[in-house]
Legacy VTK file of the C-alpha trace (Angstrom):
# vtk DataFile Version 3.0
C-alpha trace
ASCII
DATASET POLYDATA
POINTS 157 float
16.501 -32.251 29.637
13.518 -30.377 28.429
11.884 -27.795 30.694
8.303 -29.189 31.793
7.101 -25.713 30.803
8.387 -25.206 27.521
6.083 -24.183 24.574
6.716 -23.858 21.073
6.350 -20.659 18.761
5.082 -22.010 15.482
5.813 -19.389 12.544
3.669 -19.512 9.401
5.366 -19.822 6.242
6.320 -16.394 5.491
7.962 -15.832 8.759
9.711 -19.056 8.716
12.351 -18.017 5.959
13.058 -15.038 8.172
12.804 -16.235 11.644
13.483 -19.592 13.301
12.943 -19.894 17.068
10.743 -21.812 19.375
9.165 -20.221 22.378
9.185 -21.814 25.985
8.484 -20.144 29.198
10.419 -20.883 32.287
8.772 -22.287 35.551
9.898 -19.298 37.423
8.106 -17.310 35.353
5.028 -19.148 36.339
5.918 -18.458 40.024
6.048 -14.932 40.232
9.213 -14.115 37.854
7.509 -11.705 35.528
5.555 -12.075 32.049
5.474 -15.112 30.113
3.919 -17.186 27.266
1.352 -18.762 30.055
0.124 -15.308 31.110
-0.677 -14.040 27.326
-4.371 -13.203 26.689
-6.116 -11.980 23.425
-5.105 -8.293 22.788
-1.855 -8.421 24.457
0.996 -7.037 22.770
4.618 -8.111 23.408
8.153 -8.454 22.107
10.765 -10.861 21.885
11.268 -12.568 25.067
14.468 -13.522 26.364
16.333 -16.198 24.948
17.624 -19.564 26.747
18.872 -22.445 24.720
17.756 -20.800 21.665
14.211 -20.864 22.912
11.956 -17.559 24.047
11.843 -17.663 28.117
10.229 -14.438 29.410
8.051 -12.468 27.002
7.879 -8.535 27.784
4.056 -7.641 27.434
3.702 -4.123 26.572
0.745 -1.498 25.843
-0.088 -2.009 22.393
0.385 2.088 22.058
4.185 1.330 22.672
6.435 -0.249 19.949
6.263 -4.009 19.565
6.338 -7.125 17.614
3.423 -9.496 18.404
-0.013 -9.237 19.022
-2.445 -12.042 20.532
-5.517 -12.734 18.351
-6.842 -16.226 19.594
-7.135 -18.645 22.602
-8.038 -21.944 21.545
-8.210 -24.658 24.419
-7.405 -28.172 22.938
-9.648 -31.301 24.721
-8.004 -33.446 27.594
-6.633 -36.607 26.891
-3.497 -38.245 25.545
-1.373 -35.299 23.783
-2.224 -35.831 20.084
1.059 -34.943 18.466
3.248 -32.362 17.464
1.834 -32.657 13.931
-2.012 -32.473 15.115
-1.236 -29.779 17.287
0.466 -27.599 14.637
-1.999 -28.574 11.905
-4.774 -27.301 14.328
-2.710 -23.938 15.159
-2.346 -23.367 11.566
-5.931 -23.846 10.812
-7.264 -21.890 13.591
-4.893 -19.317 13.394
-5.503 -18.436 9.606
-8.949 -17.603 10.440
-7.995 -15.782 13.293
-5.761 -13.179 11.525
-8.110 -12.577 9.095
-11.031 -11.999 11.539
-8.955 -10.265 14.100
-7.412 -7.799 11.416
-10.452 -7.628 9.320
-8.485 -8.229 6.212
-7.597 -11.357 4.150
-3.840 -12.600 4.748
-3.073 -11.526 0.774
-4.210 -8.200 1.454
-2.447 -7.759 4.893
1.064 -6.233 3.679
3.712 -7.083 5.993
1.576 -8.597 8.791
1.807 -12.645 9.074
0.738 -15.280 11.788
2.337 -17.020 13.937
1.464 -19.033 17.155
2.504 -20.768 20.541
1.584 -24.292 20.824
1.498 -26.779 23.795
4.587 -29.454 23.635
4.314 -33.128 24.829
6.262 -31.646 28.522
3.887 -28.953 28.988
0.939 -30.985 28.032
1.855 -33.466 30.766
3.597 -31.142 33.063
2.015 -28.015 33.219
-1.519 -29.138 31.991
-1.201 -26.761 29.110
-3.880 -26.820 26.392
-3.659 -23.776 24.675
-2.639 -22.915 21.430
-2.321 -18.781 21.420
-2.560 -17.176 17.798
-0.394 -14.339 16.766
0.020 -11.642 14.836
3.593 -10.613 13.481
4.650 -7.523 11.561
7.220 -8.841 9.471
8.586 -5.248 9.247
9.535 -4.752 12.471
8.254 -3.265 15.877
4.519 -1.159 15.247
2.531 1.317 17.326
-0.949 0.494 17.742
-3.055 -2.728 17.708
-3.889 -4.692 14.480
-7.452 -5.083 15.628
-9.803 -3.944 12.979
-6.790 -2.419 11.117
-7.984 -3.640 7.536
-6.073 -4.144 4.449
-2.431 -3.002 4.731
-0.393 -0.995 2.113
LINES 1 158
157 0 1 2 3 4 5 6 7 8 9 10 11 12 13 14 15 16 17 18 19 20 21 22 23 24 25 26 27 28 29 30 31 32 33 34 35 36 37 38 39 40 41 42 43 44 45 46 47 48 49 50 51 52 53 54 55 56 57 58 59 60 61 62 63 64 65 66 67 68 69 70 71 72 73 74 75 76 77 78 79 80 81 82 83 84 85 86 87 88 89 90 91 92 93 94 95 96 97 98 99 100 101 102 103 104 105 106 107 108 109 110 111 112 113 114 115 116 117 118 119 120 121 122 123 124 125 126 127 128 129 130 131 132 133 134 135 136 137 138 139 140 141 142 143 144 145 146 147 148 149 150 151 152 153 154 155 156
């Protein structure tokens, strides 16, 4: 059975070759069980979460000055209505997060060195059961943990 609070972590093409995981948040996290994907906001930095059935469960938010893997670059709230479908949601995430990536770091994707983008998107279950309408755009450093925010970091060498 699928958890009603599941969210998917989309991986940009470069990252897809090295990482295959999806993301979710356990309802317990919403009810006071710690940091999770539903509490993330633009500017938050975090590391890989706890895996439950090959899906991210609890996402540990850290200060951006501490070693981290991900940083949230943009929040996009989708319109209410019926779930538009995975292809539509992922397509919008790809478009929005590519632009957000470049705007946030202040350099084109081609100039970004080891930085890439990814995203959390709602699933049918989170759309229907948790009123989840949010796409969260992320920056990830493919070389591993980094210290400091990538906001306005410019081209990477």
